Each structure stands twice: as C-alpha cells, then as structure tokens.
Kinemage of the C-alpha trace (Angstrom):
@kinemage 1
@onewidth
@group {chain A} dominant
@subgroup {mainchain}
@vectorlist {calphas} color= white
{ca met a 1} P -21.629 23.122 -6.136
{ca ser a 2} L -23.022 26.342 -5.749
{ca val a 3} L -21.424 29.465 -7.302
{ca gly a 4} L -20.482 31.093 -4.110
{ca phe a 5} L -19.126 27.664 -2.698
{ca thr a 6} L -17.346 27.149 -5.792
{ca tyr a 7} L -15.689 30.533 -5.923
{ca trp a 8} L -14.843 30.160 -2.298
{ca trp a 9} L -13.191 26.861 -2.918
{ca gln a 10} L -11.360 27.756 -6.053
{ca his a 11} L -9.656 30.731 -4.238
{ca leu a 12} L -9.166 29.553 -1.122
{ca pro a 13} L -5.356 28.821 -1.374
{ca glu a 14} L -5.082 32.375 -2.001
{ca arg a 15} L -6.475 33.355 1.410
{ca ile a 16} L -4.040 30.857 3.484
{ca asn a 17} L -1.104 32.427 5.086
{ca pro a 18} L 1.568 29.641 5.050
{ca tyr a 19} L 3.469 30.936 7.995
{ca leu a 20} L 2.774 30.086 11.652
{ca leu a 21} L 5.315 32.626 12.645
{ca glu a 22} L 6.962 35.819 11.334
{ca val a 23} L 9.577 37.884 12.736
{ca gly a 24} L 11.038 40.275 10.161
{ca ser a 25} L 12.501 37.965 7.560
{ca phe a 26} L 12.680 34.875 9.930
{ca arg a 27} L 9.626 32.563 9.196
{ca ile a 28} L 8.273 29.275 10.501
{ca ser a 29} L 6.072 27.637 8.035
{ca tyr a 30} L 2.955 25.007 8.621
{ca tyr a 31} L 5.078 22.943 6.512
{ca gly a 32} L 7.756 22.458 9.074
{ca leu a 33} L 5.208 21.834 11.905
{ca met a 34} L 3.737 19.302 9.413
{ca tyr a 35} L 6.893 17.212 9.628
{ca val a 36} L 6.670 17.311 13.380
{ca val a 37} L 2.977 16.202 13.256
{ca ala a 38} L 3.661 13.592 10.744
{ca phe a 39} L 6.517 11.885 12.906
{ca ala a 40} L 4.227 11.960 16.037
{ca val a 41} L 1.765 10.184 14.192
{ca val a 42} L 4.079 7.422 13.107
{ca tyr a 43} L 5.313 7.138 16.652
{ca leu a 44} L 1.890 7.015 18.253
{ca leu a 45} L 0.559 4.323 15.829
{ca ser a 46} L 3.592 2.439 16.530
{ca leu a 47} L 3.303 2.590 20.267
{ca his a 48} L -0.178 1.531 20.012
{ca arg a 49} L 0.807 -1.393 18.543
{ca val a 50} L 3.373 -2.100 21.089
{ca arg a 51} L 1.173 -1.678 23.814
{ca lys a 52} L -1.471 -4.156 22.166
{ca lys a 53} L 1.635 -6.449 21.818
{ca glu a 54} L 1.235 -6.663 18.003
{ca thr a 55} L 4.922 -6.751 17.917
{ca lys a 56} L 8.000 -8.160 19.560
{ca tyr a 57} L 9.963 -4.675 19.579
{ca ser a 58} L 9.792 -2.215 22.474
{ca ala a 59} L 8.903 1.360 22.774
{ca glu a 60} L 12.471 2.152 23.453
{ca val a 61} L 13.354 0.534 19.979
{ca val a 62} L 10.820 2.589 18.235
{ca glu a 63} L 11.872 5.761 19.837
{ca asn a 64} L 15.396 5.363 19.129
{ca tyr a 65} L 14.683 4.393 15.632
{ca leu a 66} L 12.654 7.319 14.851
{ca val a 67} L 15.294 9.533 15.678
{ca trp a 68} L 17.711 7.996 13.100
{ca ala a 69} L 14.877 8.124 10.727
{ca ala a 70} L 14.149 11.538 11.248
{ca leu a 71} L 18.017 12.473 10.122
{ca gly a 72} L 17.714 10.194 7.250
{ca leu a 73} L 14.396 11.621 5.999
{ca ile a 74} L 15.665 15.356 6.170
{ca ala a 75} L 19.038 14.532 4.788
{ca gly a 76} L 17.903 12.320 2.044
{ca ala a 77} L 14.764 14.564 1.021
{ca arg a 78} L 17.074 17.377 0.625
{ca leu a 79} L 19.967 15.720 -1.244
{ca gly a 80} L 17.325 13.684 -3.261
{ca tyr a 81} L 15.932 17.231 -4.424
{ca val a 82} L 19.368 18.300 -5.298
{ca val a 83} L 20.323 15.459 -7.291
{ca phe a 84} L 17.105 14.647 -8.990
{ca tyr a 85} L 15.322 17.926 -9.505
{ca asn a 86} L 17.932 20.765 -9.515
{ca phe a 87} L 21.630 19.245 -9.680
{ca gly a 88} L 22.811 22.201 -11.959
{ca tyr a 89} L 21.811 24.945 -9.733
{ca tyr a 90} L 23.432 23.530 -6.380
{ca leu a 91} L 26.430 22.422 -8.284
{ca arg a 92} L 26.929 26.258 -8.508
{ca arg a 93} L 25.739 26.974 -5.072
{ca pro a 94} L 26.666 24.079 -2.729
{ca leu a 95} L 26.578 26.074 0.289
{ca glu a 96} L 22.586 26.473 -0.109
{ca ile a 97} L 22.420 22.571 -0.152
{ca phe a 98} L 21.940 22.691 3.876
{ca leu a 99} L 22.040 26.306 4.708
{ca pro a 100} L 18.902 28.245 5.095
{ca phe a 101} L 20.408 31.300 3.097
{ca ser a 102} L 20.698 32.517 -0.276
{ca phe a 103} L 23.935 34.468 -1.231
{ca glu a 104} L 22.739 35.999 -4.613
{ca gly a 105} L 22.475 39.891 -4.405
{ca gly a 106} L 23.242 39.653 -0.706
{ca phe a 107} L 22.632 37.799 2.210
{ca his a 108} L 19.022 36.399 2.605
{ca phe a 109} L 17.337 34.074 4.862
{ca thr a 110} L 15.323 31.609 2.645
{ca gly a 111} L 14.688 28.446 4.619
{ca ile a 112} L 15.121 24.959 3.238
{ca ser a 113} L 13.435 25.217 -0.049
{ca gly a 114} L 12.945 21.941 -2.093
{ca met a 115} L 12.434 18.270 -0.565
{ca ser a 116} L 12.097 14.995 -2.540
{ca tyr a 117} L 9.886 12.399 -1.271
{ca his a 118} L 11.936 9.618 -3.142
{ca gly a 119} L 15.057 11.030 -1.659
{ca gly a 120} L 13.644 10.845 1.903
{ca ala a 121} L 12.656 7.483 1.237
{ca ile a 122} L 16.115 6.488 0.264
{ca gly a 123} L 17.911 8.407 3.352
{ca val a 124} L 15.191 6.351 5.422
{ca ala a 125} L 16.071 3.030 3.939
{ca val a 126} L 19.730 3.846 4.355
{ca val a 127} L 19.485 4.673 7.896
{ca ser a 128} L 16.986 1.887 8.746
{ca val a 129} L 19.626 -0.770 7.326
{ca leu a 130} L 22.184 0.887 9.705
{ca phe a 131} L 19.702 0.635 12.639
{ca cys a 132} L 19.021 -2.877 12.147
{ca arg a 133} L 22.544 -3.824 11.921
{ca lys a 134} L 23.302 -1.947 14.996
{ca tyr a 135} L 20.345 -3.372 17.097
{ca arg a 136} L 20.627 -6.841 15.463
{ca val a 137} L 16.968 -7.020 14.308
{ca ser a 138} L 15.870 -8.200 10.774
{ca phe a 139} L 15.170 -5.447 8.233
{ca leu a 140} L 12.257 -6.885 6.550
{ca asp a 141} L 10.530 -7.892 9.968
{ca phe a 142} L 10.996 -4.301 11.616
{ca gly a 143} L 10.002 -2.655 7.948
{ca asp a 144} L 7.025 -4.705 8.156
{ca phe a 145} L 6.180 -3.583 11.480
{ca leu a 146} L 6.524 0.132 10.745
{ca ile a 147} L 5.274 0.359 7.220
{ca pro a 148} L 1.274 0.159 8.195
{ca ser a 149} L 1.804 3.317 10.443
{ca ile a 150} L 3.798 5.498 7.645
{ca pro a 151} L 1.208 6.449 5.061
{ca leu a 152} L -1.242 8.517 7.254
{ca ala a 153} L 1.915 10.831 7.995
{ca tyr a 154} L 2.052 11.548 4.161
{ca thr a 155} L -1.313 13.127 4.479
{ca phe a 156} L -0.094 16.044 6.803
{ca gly a 157} L 2.884 16.407 4.609
{ca arg a 158} L 1.031 16.819 1.236
{ca ile a 159} L -1.440 19.326 3.611
{ca gly a 160} L 1.808 21.144 4.246
{ca asn a 161} L 2.424 21.310 0.528
{ca phe a 162} L -1.211 22.660 0.018
{ca ile a 163} L -0.709 25.326 2.804
{ca asn a 164} L 2.520 26.400 1.057
{ca gly a 165} L 0.823 26.635 -2.424
{ca glu a 166} L 3.463 24.330 -3.784
{ca leu a 167} L 3.434 21.421 -5.880
{ca phe a 168} L 0.097 22.231 -7.530
{ca gly a 169} L -1.495 20.513 -10.434
{ca arg a 170} L -1.646 21.040 -13.895
{ca pro a 171} L -4.209 23.354 -15.629
{ca thr a 172} L -7.856 22.166 -15.492
{ca asp a 173} L -11.447 23.361 -16.356
{ca leu a 174} L -12.783 21.122 -13.549
{ca pro a 175} L -15.173 23.017 -10.886
{ca trp a 176} L -12.811 21.746 -7.969
{ca gly a 177} L -9.611 23.134 -9.375
{ca met a 178} L -7.960 25.911 -7.560
{ca tyr a 179} L -5.780 29.132 -7.928
{ca phe a 180} L -2.780 29.154 -6.528
{ca pro a 181} L -0.872 32.213 -5.414
{ca asp a 182} L 2.649 31.507 -6.742
{ca asp a 183} L 1.289 30.230 -10.390
{ca pro a 184} L 2.926 32.330 -12.661
{ca gln a 185} L 0.097 31.787 -15.332
{ca gly a 186} L -2.807 32.349 -12.787
{ca val a 187} L -4.941 29.824 -14.227
{ca leu a 188} L -7.267 27.074 -12.369
{ca arg a 189} L -5.240 24.021 -11.396
{ca his a 190} L -5.609 20.472 -9.922
{ca pro a 191} L -5.282 20.483 -6.270
{ca ser a 192} L -2.907 17.796 -6.630
{ca gln a 193} L -1.501 18.051 -3.117
{ca leu a 194} L -4.875 17.032 -1.648
{ca tyr a 195} L -5.301 14.038 -4.101
{ca glu a 196} L -1.837 12.907 -3.128
{ca ala a 197} L -2.965 13.447 0.752
{ca phe a 198} L -6.056 11.334 -0.025
{ca phe a 199} L -4.514 8.556 -2.083
{ca glu a 200} L -0.678 8.391 -0.634
{ca gly a 201} L -2.011 8.977 2.812
{ca ile a 202} L -5.347 7.884 4.023
{ca val a 203} L -6.584 5.008 1.104
{ca leu a 204} L -2.892 3.558 1.444
{ca phe a 205} L -3.061 3.743 5.174
{ca ala a 206} L -6.383 2.014 5.494
{ca leu a 207} L -5.245 -0.641 3.377
{ca leu a 208} L -1.884 -1.467 5.177
{ca trp a 209} L -3.416 -0.852 8.693
{ca thr a 210} L -6.399 -3.276 7.843
{ca leu a 211} L -3.706 -5.743 6.749
{ca arg a 212} L -1.304 -4.995 9.538
{ca asn a 213} L -1.597 -8.464 11.245
{ca arg a 214} L -1.786 -10.745 8.059
{ca arg a 215} L 1.690 -11.310 7.061
{ca pro a 216} L 2.074 -14.154 5.011
{ca phe a 217} L 6.143 -13.496 4.481
{ca arg a 218} L 8.459 -11.207 5.284
{ca gly a 219} L 8.521 -8.062 3.399
{ca phe a 220} L 4.667 -8.552 2.782
{ca his a 221} L 3.787 -5.018 4.006
{ca leu a 222} L 7.016 -3.553 2.639
{ca ser a 223} L 6.270 -4.762 -0.922
{ca leu a 224} L 2.597 -3.652 -0.543
{ca tyr a 225} L 3.986 -0.153 0.287
{ca leu a 226} L 6.395 0.145 -2.426
{ca ile a 227} L 3.725 -0.968 -5.279
{ca gly a 228} L 1.111 0.943 -3.606
{ca tyr a 229} L 2.914 4.134 -3.168
{ca gly a 230} L 4.754 3.999 -6.447
{ca thr a 231} L 1.514 3.317 -8.540
{ca val a 232} L -0.738 6.098 -6.973
{ca arg a 233} L 2.151 8.407 -7.405
{ca phe a 234} L 2.989 7.608 -10.987
{ca leu a 235} L -0.595 8.115 -11.589
{ca ile a 236} L -1.239 11.462 -9.999
{ca glu a 237} L 1.864 12.830 -11.672
{ca phe a 238} L -0.237 13.004 -14.715
{ca val a 239} L -2.117 15.840 -13.288
{ca arg a 240} L 0.710 17.510 -11.111
{ca gln a 241} L 2.728 20.239 -12.621
{ca pro a 242} L 6.339 19.257 -13.617
{ca asp a 243} L 8.914 21.162 -11.878
{ca ala a 244} L 9.546 24.340 -13.910
{ca gln a 245} L 13.400 23.729 -13.906
{ca leu a 246} L 13.365 20.012 -15.070
{ca gly a 247} L 10.126 19.551 -16.899
{ca thr a 248} L 9.740 15.952 -18.243
{ca val a 249} L 12.678 13.706 -18.567
{ca met a 250} L 11.605 10.706 -20.537
{ca gly a 251} L 9.149 11.659 -23.074
{ca pro a 252} L 5.811 12.660 -21.387
{ca phe a 253} L 7.055 11.246 -17.892
{ca thr a 254} L 8.255 13.386 -15.057
{ca met a 255} L 11.197 12.511 -12.746
{ca gly a 256} L 8.563 11.571 -10.053
{ca gln a 257} L 7.332 9.054 -12.387
{ca val a 258} L 10.469 7.435 -13.380
{ca leu a 259} L 11.382 7.184 -9.733
{ca ser a 260} L 7.915 5.880 -8.788
{ca thr a 261} L 8.415 3.133 -11.444
{ca leu a 262} L 11.705 2.024 -9.835
{ca met a 263} L 9.773 2.041 -6.948
{ca val a 264} L 7.216 -0.271 -8.017
{ca ala a 265} L 9.733 -2.604 -9.527
{ca leu a 266} L 11.605 -2.825 -6.546
{ca gly a 267} L 8.337 -3.500 -4.798
{ca cys a 268} L 7.509 -6.248 -6.878
{ca ala a 269} L 10.931 -7.953 -6.554
{ca val a 270} L 10.546 -7.825 -2.626
{ca phe a 271} L 6.892 -9.649 -3.237
{ca ala a 272} L 8.487 -12.099 -5.331
{ca leu a 273} L 11.348 -12.991 -3.345
{ca gly a 274} L 9.477 -12.886 0.042
{ca lys a 275} L 6.908 -15.512 -1.299
{ca arg a 276} L 9.756 -17.883 -1.557
{ca ser a 277} L 10.562 -17.419 2.101
{ca pro a 278} L 7.188 -17.766 4.017
{ca leu a 279} L 7.012 -17.226 7.886
C-alpha cells in the first residue's frame, strides 16, 4: 500500500461520524440503522426463497416470525450483555438495563449501550421454539429454512460496530491496522469488526446459501451455522480486544471464546443427532 493510502486507511475511523441524526443530546446512530438493514436482508432473502418455491412456508409465516425474532434478538442481546459481560454494574443499576438513560451525576440520555451476539442468539432461539409451537411447525425444519439467509445480516451489524468505533481489535503493527477514536491507548489496532463482517457474514453466508437446497437431514443447516459461526468467532477473538471491564475469563480465553466453544459443541451435537434421522 502507498504511504498516502495507508495513512488514510489507518485514520479512517477517526473521520467517521457514527450518528445519522443529532438533536441536542438525542442521537440516532448508524448502528441502529444497521439492525433495520439486517432484518430487511433476512426478510428479502427468505421471501426470495418463498417465491422460488424452495420452501413450504408462506410469506405471512416469515413476516410473523421476524416480528417475534426482532423482539427476541433485542431482549436477548441486551440481557446477554448484562449477564455475560457486565453483571456487577447492572446489578447496581437495574433501571439502565432497558432504559436509554444514565442516572449518575444527573439524568442523561445515553441510548442502549452494550449488546451480546450470543445473548441475542439465545433470545432468538427461545422465541423460535415458542413460535414453532404456536404455529405447529418443526423447529429444525424452520431453522434450516431460515439459517442460510442469516449470516449476511451480520455483515451490516459488524459494519455498524465499525462505524461506532467499538469492539476494535488488539494492538498490531500490520499496515492494515487502524486508529480508533475511543481507544484510550491511541495505538494501531486490528479492525476486528471488518474481519467479523467478512468471515462471519460474507463467507459463512456464501457457504450456507450455496448449500441451501442440499439437506441430508433435519438440522443440517442449523448445525453448520452453529459450528461455522462459533469457529470463526473463536479464532477472531484472538485479535479482538477483550471487554475492558471483563478481560479474559479462563486463562487466555475471552467470554466470547467460551460462549463460541459452547456454540460449536451444540452444533456438533445437532449434526450427530441429525445424521441419525435422515429425511
């Protein structure tokens, strides 16, 4: 890379305004917009499959489910962050779990800060079970239908993290490292959000979308997703900066790696059990 481009690239996060709209202390961030885009992507890809008659489910079922999934994702992601990453803080300030305000030193609008992917996944899983029971559809069948559309949504979520300048990586001397404005050390760091956007999003989506109509057993796509995401996330965590308030939790491993390991184990279990029950 040329010196000029390298400088521009490394300082790019410092030039990005993370807010779409600012009125006084009220702010709407691009990160929130990315949530909307992510759900739109899943909806449009799922609807494409419905129209191509690649599934027995109707557009109405997909639309109803995404409302449930949105609630499960937001609640699960927030509670997951509270429980997994900052339990002590919110135990002392329970009102801040879902209220976008801080009461320290007065009353301040802060927005909802802190979401956990693994918590969101648990939240979606819970509402998915409830949804499938209500509409009397197979959880594994419905999951296999939805899963190939989901990873691409992560690309936008991680881009939202990048625009926010959050969840950056560990220090590096590699030329594609970046300076992030909220880094108290002000050092060159891995743009781990972009690594995740590519591998958790684009690469995993390409794999699952290619295999979307190949299904040797129930739970096939669900198992590949759990194993694939968990593995990629586990590896990227080695270059992602651990949460300051938590650090590592099991020797050199982060909470994200612990949860991703459980995710891979669950995926292997679904795969093994599914192979015993071919279609």
